[in-house]
C-alpha positions in Angstrom: -14.0 15.7 3.9 -13.3 16.3 0.6 -15.6 15.4 -1.7 -16.3 11.8 -0.4 -19.9 12.1 -1.1 -20.7 8.9 -3.2 -23.4 11.1 -5.1 -20.5 13.2 -7.0 -19.1 11.8 -10.1 -15.4 13.2 -9.0 -12.7 10.9 -10.2 -9.9 10.3 -7.5 -7.8 7.5 -9.8 -5.7 7.4 -12.2 -4.6 4.2 -14.4 -1.5 2.7 -16.0 0.6 0.1 -17.0 3.7 -1.5 -16.0 5.7 -4.4 -16.5 2.1 -5.8 -18.7 0.0 -5.5 -15.9 -2.3 -2.7 -14.3 -1.5 -0.3 -11.5 -4.7 1.7 -9.9 -3.8 4.7 -8.0 -6.3 6.6 -5.6 -5.5 10.3 -4.2 -7.5 12.0 -1.2 -7.9 14.1 1.6 -9.2 13.0 4.7 -10.1 15.6 7.7 -9.1 13.3 10.6 -5.4 13.0 11.5 -2.7 10.5 10.3 -3.3 8.2 13.4 -6.7 7.7 13.1 -6.8 7.2 9.1 -3.6 4.5 10.1 -5.8 3.0 12.5 -9.0 2.4 9.9 -6.6 0.7 7.6 -4.9 -1.6 10.4 -7.3 -2.4 12.9 -9.3 -5.5 12.1 -12.2 -4.3 14.2 -12.1 -1.1 11.9 -11.9 -3.1 8.9 -14.5 -4.6 9.3 -16.9 -1.5 9.4 -15.8 0.0 6.1 -13.7 -2.6 4.2 -14.2 -6.4 4.9 -13.1 -8.5 7.3 -9.3 -9.7 8.1 -8.0 -11.9 10.1 -4.7 -13.8 10.6 -1.1 -12.9 11.4 -1.2 -9.1 10.6 2.9 -8.7 11.2 5.7 -8.1 8.5 5.9 -11.6 6.8 2.6 -12.8 7.9 -0.5 -14.2 6.4 -3.6 -13.3 6.2 -7.2 -14.0 4.9 -9.6 -11.5 4.0 -13.1 -11.1 2.7 -14.3 -7.6 0.7 -17.3 -6.4 1.6 -18.1 -4.1 -1.5 -16.6 -6.3 -4.4 -17.1 -10.2 -2.3 -13.5 -11.0 -2.8 -12.3 -12.9 -0.8 -8.6 -14.4 -0.9 -5.3 -14.3 0.9 -2.6 -12.1 1.6 0.8 -11.2 3.3 1.8 -8.2 5.2 5.1 -7.4 3.2 6.1 -4.0 5.0 4.8 -1.4 7.6 5.9 1.9 8.9 3.4 2.9 10.7 1.7 5.6 10.7 3.3 6.3 7.1 3.2 3.1 4.9 1.6 -0.4 4.9 2.4 -2.6 1.4 0.1 -5.9 1.3 -0.1 -8.6 -1.2 -3.7 -10.0 -2.1 -4.0 -13.6 -3.8 -7.5 -15.1 -5.5 -7.2 -18.7 -5.2 -8.9 -19.0 -8.6 -6.3 -16.3 -10.2 -2.8 -16.8 -11.5 -2.0 -13.3 -10.5 -1.0 -11.5 -7.5 -2.2 -7.6 -6.7 0.5 -5.7 -5.0 -1.7 -3.1 -2.6 0.5 -0.3 -1.0 -1.2 2.7 0.8 1.0 5.9 2.1 -0.3 8.8 4.6 1.0 11.8 4.6 -0.1 14.1 7.1 -0.5 18.0 7.2 -1.7 19.2 10.4 -5.3 17.7 11.5 -5.8 16.4 7.8 -4.2 13.4 6.3 -3.6 12.7 2.8 -4.0 9.1 1.5 -2.0 7.7 -1.5 -4.0 4.2 -2.5 -1.7 1.7 -5.1 -2.9 -1.3 -6.5 -0.6 -3.0 -8.9 -0.9 -6.3 -10.8 -4.0 -6.8 -12.2 -4.6 -7.9 -15.7 -4.8 -4.8 -18.0 -8.4 -6.0 -19.5 -9.6 -5.3 -15.4 -8.2 -2.1 -15.0 -11.6 0.3 -15.2 -13.6 -2.5 -12.7 -10.3 -2.1 -10.7 -10.3 1.6 -10.6 -14.5 2.3 -10.2 -13.7 -0.8 -6.9 -10.5 0.6 -5.7 -12.3 4.3 -5.7 -15.8 2.4 -3.8 -12.9 1.4 -0.9 -11.7 5.0 -0.7 -15.1 6.7 -0.5 -16.2 3.7 2.2 -13.2 4.9 4.2 -14.0 8.6 3.9 -17.6 7.8 5.0 -16.6 5.7 7.8 -14.3 8.3 9.1 -16.6 10.8 8.8 -19.4 8.6 10.4 -21.6 7.9 8.0 -22.1 4.2 6.4 -21.1 2.5 4.1 -22.4 3.3 0.0 -24.3 1.1 -1.8 -21.2 -0.6 -4.0 -23.2 -2.3 -6.8 -24.7 1.3 -7.5 -21.5 3.1 -7.1 -20.0 0.8 -9.6 -21.9 1.5 -11.7 -21.8 5.1 -11.2 -18.3 5.3 -11.9 -17.4 2.4 -14.1 -18.0 4.3 -17.5 -15.9 6.7 -16.2 -12.9 4.4 -15.5 -13.9 2.9 -18.6 -12.9 6.3 -20.3 -10.2 6.9 -18.5 -8.7 3.5 -19.0 -9.6 3.6 -23.1 -7.5 7.3 -23.3 -4.4 5.5 -21.6 -4.8 7.7 -18.0 
């Protein structure tokens, strides 16, 4: 893995706005093939080792429930698009929030490595830095899982990343 060690300060993401809503984009490269990364993103038993608990109808148009380990977020989602092993699009909604987020994950194979692009859209601009730090924690947890390591201490890692994402949000980027 390239730079996926939780102790570094490397920022994987960029922040922007579109239509008055926040957009967070992460990109990282993993030392494993695209099928392995795809399975880690779509198999509920593998998701439960790095991301959270996901249950329900995981086919296109299907609805699911999720509880995310790093943030404690709980809500419902829907599978909007699925093009194995290249692209997955899901929406997520917290029952206490009026907005819905859209998450699009794209994978590109490069030999026995895979580039992941995770873009999440739809959050309030006031929360953009926090989402940036949180989504980076998810990508780092995925990297750790794929490398056979444990998830990070999400609270501590969020604390390490938040100031950098606040600076990024303030600079418009």
